[in-house]
N, C-alpha and C positions, 0 to 999 in steps of 0.2 A: 664660392664653393661651386664646384662642378655639378651637373646636372646629370642624373640618370637616366631620366626621360630625353633630354637632349640626346645624348649618346646612343639610346634603344632607336629612337627615330630617324638619327643619321645612318645608323646601321643599316635598318631595314630601307632607308631612302636609297643606300646605296644598291640594292637588288632591283628597286623598282627602277632604277635610271638604266640599268642595265636591259630589264625588259622593255622598258619605253623604247631605248634607241633601237634594239634588235626587232620590235613591232614595227617602228617608225620604217625603217628600212626594207620591211616586207611588205609596208605600204606603197613606198616610191617603187619598188620592182613591180609591183602591182599597176600602178600608175603609168610605168613605163612602159610596160608589155601590154597589159589589157584596155588601158583606155587611150584616148588620143590626148598627148599631153608633149607640149614642144621640149626638145632635148634640150635647148639652153636653159631654160628654166627649171625642169628637174635637176638638172646639174647644180644650181644656184641653191635650190630649196636642199639638197643633199649637204652642201659646202654649209649652208645654215645650221642644218642639222649635226653636223659635225662641230662646228663651232659653240652650239647650243650644248652640247654634248661636254664638251671641253671645260666649259663654263660652269656645269652643274657637277663635274667629279670636281673640280676646283673648290667650289661652294662645301662640298662635302667634307673635303680634307682641311678646309679652311674652319668650317665648323666643329670638327672632329679636335684638331689642334687648340683652337681657342678654349673648346669645353675642358680639355687636359689639361691645358697650362692655366687655365681661369684668368685667360687675358682679355681686357676689354677690345684691343687692336683687330685681333684675328675675326671676333665677333661683330666688330661691326663691321668688315669687309664681308664677314657672310650674311649680314642683312643687307648689303648694298648686291650681292650677288644675288639675294634670294630675291630681290625687286627685278632685277636684269631677267633672271632664270622665268619669274611671273610673265614677261613680255612672252619669252620667249615659247612658254607653254600656250599663252592664247594666240600666238601666230599658228602654232602648229595644229592646235585642237580648233581652231574654226575655218582653217584652209584645208 
């Protein structure tokens, strides 16, 4: 049985993902121009942010598809992508 709570959380999480991505881009712009930050490192971190965002959007789409079809396969991928996303959040929040 599909969960309306999960559907609502994923719907709102989509907006949060866009906001987080744009806010992090502005933070990287500030780091690049306002602080001394090595250019090669900031390039790697922006690439990491883009990969994290792609994983984040894939997680949301997989969760929505698994919830709508009530299939355990996409929901198990959703849980795995949640764990990977947790590492991404920990990295970007701590640094």
